[in-house]
DRENVO-68277 format. One record per residue (C-alpha): residue number from 0; residue in one letter; chain; x, y negated, z. Coordinates in steps of 0.001 Angstrom, whole numbers, plus 500000, padded with zeros to 6 digits. Example, Ala and Ser with C-alpha at 12.3 -4.5 7.8 and 13.67 -1.06 7.14 Angstrom:
pos: 0, code: A, unit: A, c1: 512300, c2: 504500, c3: 507800 .
pos: 1, code: S, unit: A, c1: 513670, c2: 501060, c3: 507140 .
***
This chain:
pos: 0, code: M, unit: A, c1: 669984, c2: 690995, c3: 081494 .
pos: 1, code: S, unit: A, c1: 667187, c2: 692997, c3: 080421 .
pos: 2, code: V, unit: A, c1: 665085, c2: 692002, c3: 077210 .
pos: 3, code: V, unit: A, c1: 661382, c2: 692461, c3: 077291 .
pos: 4, code: E, unit: A, c1: 660345, c2: 693682, c3: 074236 .
pos: 5, code: P, unit: A, c1: 657077, c2: 692145, c3: 072324 .
pos: 6, code: L, unit: A, c1: 653738, c2: 694292, c3: 072783 .
pos: 7, code: P, unit: A, c1: 653114, c2: 696170, c3: 069603 .
pos: 8, code: E, unit: A, c1: 650603, c2: 694758, c3: 067071 .
pos: 9, code: Q, unit: A, c1: 648405, c2: 697905, c3: 067411 .
pos: 10, code: L, unit: A, c1: 647108, c2: 696247, c3: 070761 .
pos: 11, code: D, unit: A, c1: 645541, c2: 693534, c3: 068883 .
pos: 12, code: T, unit: A, c1: 643050, c2: 695909, c3: 067377 .
pos: 13, code: I, unit: A, c1: 641324, c2: 696828, c3: 070725 .
pos: 14, code: Y, unit: A, c1: 639033, c2: 694509, c3: 072790 .
pos: 15, code: N, unit: A, c1: 638465, c2: 695423, c3: 076358 .
pos: 16, code: G, unit: A, c1: 635606, c2: 693978, c3: 077975 .
pos: 17, code: M, unit: A, c1: 634427, c2: 696752, c3: 080615 .
pos: 18, code: N, unit: A, c1: 633137, c2: 695974, c3: 083740 .
pos: 19, code: L, unit: A, c1: 633002, c2: 692174, c3: 083468 .
pos: 20, code: N, unit: A, c1: 629552, c2: 691920, c3: 084740 .
pos: 21, code: L, unit: A, c1: 628378, c2: 690553, c3: 081203 .
pos: 22, code: S, unit: A, c1: 624992, c2: 689855, c3: 080611 .
pos: 23, code: W, unit: A, c1: 625413, c2: 688518, c3: 076898 .
pos: 24, code: Q, unit: A, c1: 627400, c2: 690085, c3: 073906 .
pos: 25, code: P, unit: A, c1: 630773, c2: 688092, c3: 073482 .
pos: 26, code: D, unit: A, c1: 631163, c2: 686756, c3: 069873 .
pos: 27, code: L, unit: A, c1: 633746, c2: 688732, c3: 067943 .
pos: 28, code: S, unit: A, c1: 633068, c2: 688170, c3: 064513 .
pos: 29, code: Q, unit: A, c1: 635849, c2: 686208, c3: 063793 .
pos: 30, code: Q, unit: A, c1: 638407, c2: 688869, c3: 065300 .
pos: 31, code: R, unit: A, c1: 638815, c2: 690631, c3: 062034 .
pos: 32, code: Q, unit: A, c1: 641846, c2: 692819, c3: 063264 .
pos: 33, code: L, unit: A, c1: 639716, c2: 694479, c3: 065916 .
pos: 34, code: K, unit: A, c1: 638935, c2: 698266, c3: 065281 .
pos: 35, code: T, unit: A, c1: 638000, c2: 699437, c3: 068672 .
pos: 36, code: I, unit: A, c1: 635508, c2: 697814, c3: 071300 .
pos: 37, code: Y, unit: A, c1: 635037, c2: 698762, c3: 074954 .
pos: 38, code: L, unit: A, c1: 631781, c2: 697109, c3: 076740 .
pos: 39, code: Q, unit: A, c1: 630964, c2: 699468, c3: 079144 .
pos: 40, code: D, unit: A, c1: 630163, c2: 698884, c3: 082677 .
pos: 41, code: N, unit: A, c1: 628488, c2: 695430, c3: 082033 .
pos: 42, code: R, unit: A, c1: 624412, c2: 694339, c3: 081949 .
pos: 43, code: L, unit: A, c1: 623871, c2: 694178, c3: 078270 .
pos: 44, code: Q, unit: A, c1: 620071, c2: 694511, c3: 077220 .
pos: 45, code: S, unit: A, c1: 620741, c2: 693897, c3: 073471 .
pos: 46, code: I, unit: A, c1: 623395, c2: 693725, c3: 070842 .
pos: 47, code: Q, unit: A, c1: 623548, c2: 691601, c3: 067686 .
pos: 48, code: I, unit: A, c1: 625167, c2: 693079, c3: 064330 .
pos: 49, code: G, unit: A, c1: 626618, c2: 689389, c3: 063582 .
pos: 50, code: L, unit: A, c1: 628681, c2: 689327, c3: 066804 .
pos: 51, code: F, unit: A, c1: 630604, c2: 692360, c3: 066079 .
pos: 52, code: P, unit: A, c1: 633943, c2: 692040, c3: 063856 .
pos: 53, code: P, unit: A, c1: 633549, c2: 693003, c3: 060446 .
pos: 54, code: E, unit: A, c1: 635589, c2: 696285, c3: 060259 .
pos: 55, code: V, unit: A, c1: 634956, c2: 697828, c3: 063889 .
pos: 56, code: E, unit: A, c1: 635080, c2: 701782, c3: 064039 .
pos: 57, code: H, unit: A, c1: 634732, c2: 702318, c3: 067625 .
pos: 58, code: L, unit: A, c1: 632227, c2: 700958, c3: 070112 .
pos: 59, code: N, unit: A, c1: 631579, c2: 702134, c3: 073578 .
pos: 60, code: L, unit: A, c1: 628646, c2: 700704, c3: 075133 .
pos: 61, code: S, unit: A, c1: 627955, c2: 703191, c3: 077870 .
pos: 62, code: T, unit: A, c1: 626502, c2: 702316, c3: 081277 .
pos: 63, code: N, unit: A, c1: 624766, c2: 699031, c3: 080185 .
pos: 64, code: R, unit: A, c1: 620962, c2: 698206, c3: 080001 .
pos: 65, code: L, unit: A, c1: 620142, c2: 698786, c3: 076457 .
pos: 66, code: G, unit: A, c1: 616606, c2: 700074, c3: 075756 .
pos: 67, code: Y, unit: A, c1: 615313, c2: 698608, c3: 079198 .
pos: 68, code: N, unit: A, c1: 613049, c2: 696172, c3: 077490 .
pos: 69, code: D, unit: A, c1: 612635, c2: 698256, c3: 074272 .
pos: 70, code: I, unit: A, c1: 614683, c2: 696110, c3: 072010 .
pos: 71, code: R, unit: A, c1: 615807, c2: 697583, c3: 068830 .
pos: 72, code: L, unit: A, c1: 619126, c2: 698256, c3: 068687 .
pos: 73, code: E, unit: A, c1: 620987, c2: 698018, c3: 065326 .
pos: 74, code: F, unit: A, c1: 624668, c2: 699131, c3: 064973 .
pos: 75, code: P, unit: A, c1: 627651, c2: 697531, c3: 062551 .
pos: 76, code: P, unit: A, c1: 627626, c2: 699968, c3: 059423 .
pos: 77, code: T, unit: A, c1: 631102, c2: 700549, c3: 059699 .
pos: 78, code: L, unit: A, c1: 631068, c2: 702577, c3: 062938 .
pos: 79, code: K, unit: A, c1: 632578, c2: 705768, c3: 063151 .
pos: 80, code: T, unit: A, c1: 632223, c2: 706493, c3: 067002 .
pos: 81, code: L, unit: A, c1: 629385, c2: 705377, c3: 069240 .
pos: 82, code: N, unit: A, c1: 629000, c2: 705838, c3: 072907 .
pos: 83, code: L, unit: A, c1: 625880, c2: 704826, c3: 074492 .
pos: 84, code: D, unit: A, c1: 626072, c2: 707084, c3: 077619 .
pos: 85, code: D, unit: A, c1: 624090, c2: 705875, c3: 080652 .
pos: 86, code: N, unit: A, c1: 621737, c2: 703905, c3: 079252 .
pos: 87, code: P, unit: A, c1: 617748, c2: 703480, c3: 079911 .
pos: 88, code: I, unit: A, c1: 616702, c2: 704804, c3: 076370 .
pos: 89, code: Q, unit: A, c1: 613690, c2: 706348, c3: 076812 .
pos: 90, code: T, unit: A, c1: 612565, c2: 706721, c3: 073302 .
pos: 91, code: A, unit: A, c1: 614259, c2: 706951, c3: 070036 .
pos: 92, code: D, unit: A, c1: 612026, c2: 704315, c3: 068344 .
pos: 93, code: V, unit: A, c1: 614447, c2: 701436, c3: 070060 .
pos: 94, code: L, unit: A, c1: 617354, c2: 703216, c3: 068168 .
pos: 95, code: G, unit: A, c1: 617685, c2: 701714, c3: 064882 .
pos: 96, code: Q, unit: A, c1: 619571, c2: 703139, c3: 061546 .
pos: 97, code: W, unit: A, c1: 622746, c2: 705038, c3: 062097 .
pos: 98, code: P, unit: A, c1: 625859, c2: 703869, c3: 060237 .
pos: 99, code: S, unit: A, c1: 626102, c2: 706387, c3: 057307 .
pos: 100, code: N, unit: A, c1: 629803, c2: 707213, c3: 058158 .
pos: 101, code: L, unit: A, c1: 629314, c2: 707797, c3: 061956 .
pos: 102, code: E, unit: A, c1: 631395, c2: 711100, c3: 063065 .
pos: 103, code: E, unit: A, c1: 630828, c2: 710844, c3: 066854 .
pos: 104, code: L, unit: A, c1: 627909, c2: 710018, c3: 068640 .
pos: 105, code: S, unit: A, c1: 627415, c2: 710489, c3: 072614 .
pos: 106, code: L, unit: A, c1: 624136, c2: 709961, c3: 074283 .
pos: 107, code: N, unit: A, c1: 624701, c2: 711465, c3: 077659 .
pos: 108, code: E, unit: A, c1: 622659, c2: 710686, c3: 080761 .
pos: 109, code: T, unit: A, c1: 619720, c2: 708996, c3: 078588 .
pos: 110, code: Q, unit: A, c1: 616360, c2: 709303, c3: 078971 .
pos: 111, code: L, unit: A, c1: 615220, c2: 710645, c3: 075717 .
pos: 112, code: K, unit: A, c1: 613106, c2: 713912, c3: 075478 .
pos: 113, code: G, unit: A, c1: 614259, c2: 714739, c3: 072101 .
pos: 114, code: C, unit: A, c1: 616726, c2: 714574, c3: 069685 .
pos: 115, code: P, unit: A, c1: 617063, c2: 711230, c3: 067702 .
pos: 116, code: R, unit: A, c1: 615832, c2: 710739, c3: 064015 .
pos: 117, code: G, unit: A, c1: 617737, c2: 710254, c3: 061088 .
pos: 118, code: L, unit: A, c1: 621194, c2: 711553, c3: 062290 .
pos: 119, code: P, unit: A, c1: 623822, c2: 711165, c3: 059371 .
pos: 120, code: Q, unit: A, c1: 625269, c2: 713756, c3: 057643 .
pos: 121, code: S, unit: A, c1: 628794, c2: 712684, c3: 058326 .
pos: 122, code: L, unit: A, c1: 628184, c2: 713433, c3: 061970 .
pos: 123, code: H, unit: A, c1: 630529, c2: 716172, c3: 063348 .
pos: 124, code: T, unit: A, c1: 630337, c2: 715529, c3: 066960 .
pos: 125, code: F, unit: A, c1: 627214, c2: 715309, c3: 069067 .
pos: 126, code: S, unit: A, c1: 626701, c2: 714757, c3: 072794 .
pos: 127, code: I, unit: A, c1: 623314, c2: 714840, c3: 074438 .
pos: 128, code: S, unit: A, c1: 623889, c2: 715956, c3: 078055 .
pos: 129, code: G, unit: A, c1: 621864, c2: 715126, c3: 080907 .
pos: 130, code: C, unit: A, c1: 618634, c2: 714251, c3: 079406 .
pos: 131, code: N, unit: A, c1: 614867, c2: 715950, c3: 079278 .
pos: 132, code: L, unit: A, c1: 615566, c2: 717945, c3: 076065 .
pos: 133, code: I, unit: A, c1: 613083, c2: 721073, c3: 075653 .
pos: 134, code: T, unit: A, c1: 614324, c2: 722008, c3: 072369 .
pos: 135, code: L, unit: A, c1: 617010, c2: 721042, c3: 069588 .
pos: 136, code: D, unit: A, c1: 615745, c2: 720180, c3: 066286 .
pos: 137, code: R, unit: A, c1: 616710, c2: 717361, c3: 063804 .
pos: 138, code: L, unit: A, c1: 620325, c2: 718314, c3: 063896 .
pos: 139, code: P, unit: A, c1: 622574, c2: 717499, c3: 060626 .
pos: 140, code: Y, unit: A, c1: 624151, c2: 720305, c3: 059012 .
pos: 141, code: S, unit: A, c1: 627391, c2: 718851, c3: 059319 .
pos: 142, code: L, unit: A, c1: 627418, c2: 719081, c3: 063070 .
pos: 143, code: K, unit: A, c1: 630574, c2: 721007, c3: 064270 .
pos: 144, code: K, unit: A, c1: 630507, c2: 720231, c3: 068103 .
pos: 145, code: L, unit: A, c1: 627281, c2: 719892, c3: 070161 .
pos: 146, code: D, unit: A, c1: 626998, c2: 719458, c3: 073990 .
pos: 147, code: A, unit: A, c1: 623430, c2: 719862, c3: 075032 .
pos: 148, code: S, unit: A, c1: 624125, c2: 720957, c3: 078562 .
pos: 149, code: C, unit: A, c1: 621996, c2: 719897, c3: 081854 .
pos: 150, code: N, unit: A, c1: 618762, c2: 719548, c3: 080182 .
pos: 151, code: Q, unit: A, c1: 615597, c2: 722088, c3: 080085 .
pos: 152, code: I, unit: A, c1: 615952, c2: 723403, c3: 076757 .
pos: 153, code: R, unit: A, c1: 614037, c2: 726620, c3: 076336 .
pos: 154, code: Q, unit: A, c1: 613940, c2: 727651, c3: 072711 .
pos: 155, code: L, unit: A, c1: 616777, c2: 727349, c3: 070019 .
pos: 156, code: D, unit: A, c1: 615338, c2: 726470, c3: 066657 .
pos: 157, code: L, unit: A, c1: 617810, c2: 726352, c3: 063868 .
pos: 158, code: L, unit: A, c1: 621081, c2: 725762, c3: 064464 .
pos: 159, code: P, unit: A, c1: 623549, c2: 724003, c3: 062174 .
pos: 160, code: R, unit: A, c1: 625354, c2: 726295, c3: 060441 .
pos: 161, code: N, unit: A, c1: 628921, c2: 724633, c3: 060623 .
pos: 162, code: L, unit: A, c1: 628864, c2: 724749, c3: 064262 .
pos: 163, code: V, unit: A, c1: 632125, c2: 725622, c3: 065865 .
pos: 164, code: S, unit: A, c1: 631466, c2: 724509, c3: 069693 .
pos: 165, code: L, unit: A, c1: 628292, c2: 724979, c3: 071299 .
pos: 166, code: H, unit: A, c1: 627691, c2: 724018, c3: 075138 .
pos: 167, code: L, unit: A, c1: 624293, c2: 725053, c3: 076614 .
pos: 168, code: G, unit: A, c1: 624992, c2: 725385, c3: 080207 .
pos: 169, code: I, unit: A, c1: 622454, c2: 724358, c3: 083013 .
pos: 170, code: N, unit: A, c1: 619193, c2: 724645, c3: 080705 .
pos: 171, code: S, unit: A, c1: 616309, c2: 727212, c3: 081000 .
pos: 172, code: L, unit: A, c1: 617347, c2: 729307, c3: 078419 .
pos: 173, code: R, unit: A, c1: 615663, c2: 733082, c3: 078538 .
pos: 174, code: S, unit: A, c1: 616949, c2: 736138, c3: 076828 .
pos: 175, code: D, unit: A, c1: 614237, c2: 736302, c3: 074301 .
pos: 176, code: A, unit: A, c1: 615144, c2: 732730, c3: 072847 .
pos: 177, code: L, unit: A, c1: 618733, c2: 733726, c3: 072679 .
pos: 178, code: F, unit: A, c1: 617943, c2: 736789, c3: 070790 .
pos: 179, code: R, unit: A, c1: 615688, c2: 735303, c3: 068319 .
pos: 180, code: A, unit: A, c1: 618416, c2: 732400, c3: 067598 .
pos: 181, code: R, unit: A, c1: 620537, c2: 732788, c3: 064715 .
pos: 182, code: M, unit: A, c1: 623956, c2: 731724, c3: 065665 .
pos: 183, code: P, unit: A, c1: 626380, c2: 729565, c3: 063682 .
pos: 184, code: P, unit: A, c1: 628616, c2: 732166, c3: 061545 .
pos: 185, code: N, unit: A, c1: 631807, c2: 730510, c3: 062377 .
pos: 186, code: L, unit: A, c1: 631140, c2: 729527, c3: 065951 .
pos: 187, code: R, unit: A, c1: 634178, c2: 729486, c3: 068253 .
pos: 188, code: Y, unit: A, c1: 632985, c2: 728282, c3: 071596 .
pos: 189, code: L, unit: A, c1: 630165, c2: 729234, c3: 073342 .
pos: 190, code: N, unit: A, c1: 628799, c2: 728075, c3: 076951 .
pos: 191, code: L, unit: A, c1: 625824, c2: 729623, c3: 078568 .
pos: 192, code: D, unit: A, c1: 626378, c2: 728800, c3: 082090 .
pos: 193, code: H, unit: A, c1: 623398, c2: 728429, c3: 084813 .
pos: 194, code: N, unit: A, c1: 620546, c2: 729461, c3: 082702 .
pos: 195, code: H, unit: A, c1: 617982, c2: 732738, c3: 082977 .
pos: 196, code: L, unit: A, c1: 619645, c2: 735223, c3: 080764 .
pos: 197, code: T, unit: A, c1: 619055, c2: 738769, c3: 081962 .
pos: 198, code: E, unit: A, c1: 621070, c2: 740645, c3: 078964 .
pos: 199, code: L, unit: A, c1: 623133, c2: 739366, c3: 076187 .
pos: 200, code: P, unit: A, c1: 622696, c2: 740385, c3: 072386 .
pos: 201, code: E, unit: A, c1: 625095, c2: 742658, c3: 070861 .
pos: 202, code: N, unit: A, c1: 625333, c2: 740771, c3: 067336 .
pos: 203, code: L, unit: A, c1: 627056, c2: 737533, c3: 068323 .
pos: 204, code: P, unit: A, c1: 629396, c2: 736075, c3: 065501 .
pos: 205, code: D, unit: A, c1: 633035, c2: 737719, c3: 065893 .
pos: 206, code: T, unit: A, c1: 634463, c2: 734159, c3: 065221 .
pos: 207, code: I, unit: A, c1: 633619, c2: 733454, c3: 069288 .
pos: 208, code: E, unit: A, c1: 636930, c2: 732991, c3: 071221 .
pos: 209, code: Y, unit: A, c1: 635444, c2: 731871, c3: 074510 .
pos: 210, code: L, unit: A, c1: 632395, c2: 733255, c3: 076082 .
pos: 211, code: S, unit: A, c1: 631257, c2: 731967, c3: 079400 .
pos: 212, code: V, unit: A, c1: 627962, c2: 733275, c3: 081105 .
pos: 213, code: N, unit: A, c1: 628558, c2: 732340, c3: 084498 .
pos: 214, code: R, unit: A, c1: 625851, c2: 732070, c3: 087173 .
pos: 215, code: N, unit: A, c1: 622818, c2: 733868, c3: 085307 .
pos: 216, code: Y, unit: A, c1: 620964, c2: 737195, c3: 085856 .
pos: 217, code: L, unit: A, c1: 622697, c2: 739594, c3: 084058 .
pos: 218, code: V, unit: A, c1: 622344, c2: 743306, c3: 085188 .
pos: 219, code: S, unit: A, c1: 623975, c2: 744657, c3: 082315 .
pos: 220, code: C, unit: A, c1: 626385, c2: 744042, c3: 080000 .
pos: 221, code: P, unit: A, c1: 626310, c2: 744467, c3: 075868 .
pos: 222, code: K, unit: A, c1: 628409, c2: 747441, c3: 074504 .
pos: 223, code: S, unit: A, c1: 630252, c2: 745540, c3: 071927 .
pos: 224, code: Y, unit: A, c1: 631788, c2: 741804, c3: 072093 .
pos: 225, code: P, unit: A, c1: 632951, c2: 739488, c3: 069035 .
pos: 226, code: K, unit: A, c1: 636189, c2: 740865, c3: 067908 .
pos: 227, code: Q, unit: A, c1: 638011, c2: 737802, c3: 068183 .
pos: 228, code: L, unit: A, c1: 636928, c2: 736834, c3: 071690 .
pos: 229, code: R, unit: A, c1: 639906, c2: 735837, c3: 074022 .
pos: 230, code: M, unit: A, c1: 638189, c2: 734746, c3: 077309 .
pos: 231, code: L, unit: A, c1: 634934, c2: 736197, c3: 078931 .
pos: 232, code: I, unit: A, c1: 633335, c2: 734571, c3: 081940 .
pos: 233, code: L, unit: A, c1: 630924, c2: 736908, c3: 083317 .
pos: 234, code: T, unit: A, c1: 631209, c2: 735587, c3: 087070 .
pos: 235, code: D, unit: A, c1: 628184, c2: 735378, c3: 089875 .
pos: 236, code: N, unit: A, c1: 625869, c2: 737655, c3: 087970 .
pos: 237, code: R, unit: A, c1: 624176, c2: 741077, c3: 089054 .
pos: 238, code: I, unit: A, c1: 626242, c2: 743386, c3: 087024 .
pos: 239, code: R, unit: A, c1: 626709, c2: 747113, c3: 087962 .
pos: 240, code: E, unit: A, c1: 628831, c2: 748373, c3: 085209 .
pos: 241, code: F, unit: A, c1: 631216, c2: 747170, c3: 082783 .
pos: 242, code: N, unit: A, c1: 631919, c2: 749506, c3: 079887 .
pos: 243, code: P, unit: A, c1: 632073, c2: 748172, c3: 076547 .
pos: 244, code: H, unit: A, c1: 633036, c2: 749732, c3: 073281 .
pos: 245, code: W, unit: A, c1: 636309, c2: 748111, c3: 072383 .
pos: 246, code: K, unit: A, c1: 636702, c2: 747378, c3: 068331 .
pos: 247, code: E, unit: A, c1: 640134, c2: 748098, c3: 066551 .
pos: 248, code: G, unit: A, c1: 642462, c2: 745640, c3: 067429 .
pos: 249, code: Q, unit: A, c1: 640182, c2: 743970, c3: 070239 .
pos: 250, code: R, unit: A, c1: 641985, c2: 742398, c3: 073115 .
pos: 251, code: L, unit: A, c1: 641009, c2: 739974, c3: 075701 .
pos: 252, code: L, unit: A, c1: 643365, c2: 737251, c3: 077265 .
pos: 253, code: Q, unit: A, c1: 641320, c2: 736960, c3: 080459 .
pos: 254, code: L, unit: A, c1: 638131, c2: 738541, c3: 081722 .
pos: 255, code: H, unit: A, c1: 636255, c2: 736767, c3: 084720 .
pos: 256, code: I, unit: A, c1: 633983, c2: 739140, c3: 086529 .
pos: 257, code: G, unit: A, c1: 633857, c2: 738563, c3: 090039 .
pos: 258, code: D, unit: A, c1: 631109, c2: 737965, c3: 092410 .
pos: 259, code: N, unit: A, c1: 628859, c2: 740706, c3: 090648 .
pos: 260, code: C, unit: A, c1: 627809, c2: 744354, c3: 091714 .
pos: 261, code: L, unit: A, c1: 630638, c2: 746315, c3: 090419 .
pos: 262, code: C, unit: A, c1: 631693, c2: 749633, c3: 092241 .
pos: 263, code: E, unit: A, c1: 634430, c2: 750583, c3: 090047 .
pos: 264, code: N, unit: A, c1: 637652, c2: 749147, c3: 089603 .
pos: 265, code: L, unit: A, c1: 638562, c2: 747377, c3: 086181 .
pos: 266, code: I, unit: A, c1: 642270, c2: 747720, c3: 086476 .
pos: 267, code: N, unit: A, c1: 642230, c2: 750337, c3: 084225 .
pos: 268, code: Y, unit: A, c1: 641529, c2: 747784, c3: 081455 .
pos: 269, code: Q, unit: A, c1: 644422, c2: 745911, c3: 082192 .
pos: 270, code: E, unit: A, c1: 646666, c2: 749333, c3: 082008 .
pos: 271, code: E, unit: A, c1: 645194, c2: 750245, c3: 078703 .
pos: 272, code: N, unit: A, c1: 646290, c2: 746911, c3: 077372 .
pos: 273, code: R, unit: A, c1: 642843, c2: 745880, c3: 076691 .
pos: 274, code: V, unit: A, c1: 642696, c2: 742993, c3: 078711 .
pos: 275, code: Q, unit: A, c1: 645821, c2: 740988, c3: 079764 .
pos: 276, code: T, unit: A, c1: 644289, c2: 739601, c3: 083019 .
pos: 277, code: V, unit: A, c1: 641283, c2: 740660, c3: 085052 .
pos: 278, code: Y, unit: A, c1: 639885, c2: 738399, c3: 087760 .
pos: 279, code: Q, unit: A, c1: 637210, c2: 740963, c3: 089731 .
pos: 280, code: A, unit: A, c1: 637057, c2: 739228, c3: 093157 .
pos: 281, code: N, unit: A, c1: 634212, c2: 739923, c3: 095692 .
pos: 282, code: N, unit: A, c1: 632687, c2: 742590, c3: 093857 .
pos: 283, code: W, unit: A, c1: 631705, c2: 745914, c3: 095787 .
pos: 284, code: N, unit: A, c1: 634876, c2: 747508, c3: 094730 .
pos: 285, code: Q, unit: A, c1: 636433, c2: 745538, c3: 097203 .
pos: 286, code: E, unit: A, c1: 637874, c2: 746771, c3: 100551 .
pos: 287, code: I, unit: A, c1: 635886, c2: 744307, c3: 102497 .
pos: 288, code: H, unit: A, c1: 632776, c2: 745618, c3: 100947 .
pos: 289, code: H, unit: A, c1: 633631, c2: 748946, c3: 101842 .
pos: 290, code: I, unit: A, c1: 633890, c2: 748123, c3: 105462 .
pos: 291, code: Y, unit: A, c1: 630721, c2: 746158, c3: 105315 .
pos: 292, code: A, unit: A, c1: 628903, c2: 749036, c3: 103921 .
pos: 293, code: W, unit: A, c1: 630422, c2: 751229, c3: 106381 .
pos: 294, code: K, unit: A, c1: 629110, c2: 749109, c3: 109197 .
pos: 295, code: I, unit: A, c1: 625564, c2: 748770, c3: 107516 .
pos: 296, code: Q, unit: A, c1: 625418, c2: 752711, c3: 107512 .
pos: 297, code: K, unit: A, c1: 626765, c2: 753172, c3: 110874 .
pos: 298, code: A, unit: A, c1: 623941, c2: 750680, c3: 112302 .
pos: 299, code: F, unit: A, c1: 621461, c2: 752439, c3: 110225 .
pos: 300, code: H, unit: A, c1: 622273, c2: 755580, c3: 111884 .
pos: 301, code: M, unit: A, c1: 622204, c2: 754097, c3: 115407 .
pos: 302, code: Y, unit: A, c1: 618875, c2: 752701, c3: 114372 .
pos: 303, code: W, unit: A, c1: 617380, c2: 756170, c3: 113607 .
pos: 304, code: F, unit: A, c1: 619411, c2: 757822, c3: 116740 .
pos: 305, code: Q, unit: A, c1: 617673, c2: 755169, c3: 118973 .
pos: 306, code: K, unit: A, c1: 613957, c2: 755667, c3: 117311 .
pos: 307, code: A, unit: A, c1: 614423, c2: 759520, c3: 118066 .
pos: 308, code: I, unit: A, c1: 615353, c2: 758841, c3: 121673 .
pos: 309, code: R, unit: A, c1: 612277, c2: 756541, c3: 121900 .
pos: 310, code: C, unit: A, c1: 610102, c2: 758815, c3: 120361 .
pos: 311, code: W, unit: A, c1: 611124, c2: 761806, c3: 122432 .
pos: 312, code: A, unit: A, c1: 610927, c2: 759713, c3: 125506 .
pos: 313, code: R, unit: A, c1: 607320, c2: 758865, c3: 124483 .
pos: 314, code: V, unit: A, c1: 606482, c2: 762504, c3: 123883 .
pos: 315, code: G, unit: A, c1: 607754, c2: 763142, c3: 127410 .
pos: 316, code: R, unit: A, c1: 605426, c2: 760791, c3: 129178 .
pos: 317, code: I, unit: A, c1: 602488, c2: 762042, c3: 127088 .
pos: 318, code: K, unit: A, c1: 603460, c2: 765473, c3: 128199 .
pos: 319, code: V, unit: A, c1: 603288, c2: 764690, c3: 131758 .
pos: 320, code: E, unit: A, c1: 599999, c2: 763015, c3: 131503 .
pos: 321, code: L, unit: A, c1: 598143, c2: 765924, c3: 130092 .
pos: 322, code: M, unit: A, c1: 599620, c2: 768344, c3: 132377 .
pos: 323, code: E, unit: A, c1: 598430, c2: 766128, c3: 135381 .
pos: 324, code: M, unit: A, c1: 595135, c2: 765969, c3: 133745 .
pos: 325, code: A, unit: A, c1: 595012, c2: 769628, c3: 133465 .
pos: 326, code: Y, unit: A, c1: 595937, c2: 771035, c3: 136652 .
pos: 327, code: L, unit: A, c1: 594901, c2: 767855, c3: 139148 .
pos: 328, code: P, unit: A, c1: 591711, c2: 766354, c3: 137385 .
pos: 329, code: E, unit: A, c1: 590322, c2: 765437, c3: 140819 .
pos: 330, code: V, unit: A, c1: 593557, c2: 763395, c3: 141340 .
pos: 331, code: V, unit: A, c1: 593950, c2: 761890, c3: 138315 .
pos: 332, code: V, unit: A, c1: 591162, c2: 759221, c3: 138440 .
pos: 333, code: K, unit: A, c1: 592069, c2: 757267, c3: 135450 .
pos: 334, code: Y, unit: A, c1: 590996, c2: 759924, c3: 132911 .
pos: 335, code: N, unit: A, c1: 587474, c2: 760184, c3: 133931 .
pos: 336, code: D, unit: A, c1: 586310, c2: 757649, c3: 131418 .
pos: 337, code: I, unit: A, c1: 587927, c2: 759652, c3: 128496 .
pos: 338, code: P, unit: A, c1: 584992, c2: 761261, c3: 126441 .
pos: 339, code: T, unit: A, c1: 587259, c2: 764675, c3: 125392 .
pos: 340, code: Y, unit: A, c1: 587999, c2: 765248, c3: 129079 .
pos: 341, code: N, unit: A, c1: 584068, c2: 764860, c3: 130097 .
pos: 342, code: K, unit: A, c1: 582924, c2: 767071, c3: 127507 .
pos: 343, code: F, unit: A, c1: 584904, c2: 769980, c3: 128375 .
pos: 344, code: S, unit: A, c1: 584977, c2: 769589, c3: 132201 .
pos: 345, code: P, unit: A, c1: 582953, c2: 772188, c3: 134291 .
***
């Protein structure tokens, strides 16, 4: 006979109240052992500090109605992680004082148009994707991971110096803003997908290990890349040439450069042990593109041949009409109204 083991005591520290169609916040003030609370996918419009456990550290309030009626939100001072994703928060004025020990904050898919004020210096992970941001400002210097993708960011102000991961995909960044920005010296992850970049700066920090510039308007590549770079993604651009100046000891693990306009085969970099794996599909150096180029050239030559035939036939018809007018003017009645012919006729 099998014996069912009792549930671990750690489960008592978690409250799961997600997707319960709650309109009112449950009273958990007496549950002193609770550390983590899940209240996402409900209909909460306000929260009260007095209904939370005294030592709660992790709170998930995503996909509710917080901020719908501009009721000010106050958070427990003991929080370390806070998730407010997918709430109708339109202004930072409804956000109360942040917990002094907050380490992770998520405000994705809200309606904020700017970064909230007064973020604590203890914050090291901040996500504000899918909002209406135009610029990044008022960020704490302690920040290490920042996800500001899916916005309308056009300018990069002073970025926190301690940033390690920066995700700026699907924005409106242009190359001039990127050249003016001061990249954090210890940056390791940089994502610039789906922007309006036409070129990249050559002075990116050498600590970058992952660089993705997918779906931009790059025509050329920089001559040098970060020394610690391991993965480079340049797919779906307009690059015609890739010929970097490799630094001593530099070696890429993966190079993704497909869907560009490259005419040369980059397999040589793989043979020279500069790149471990090269992905270069759908470039102009593929056999199918050579076939298409041959077909286009053949069609172009056929067009000019047919055009020459038509011109020759037209010239032939004109020659016949001129001979008829010269030798049989009394027969060719249709030329009687021509001023040039009537001028020189006897």
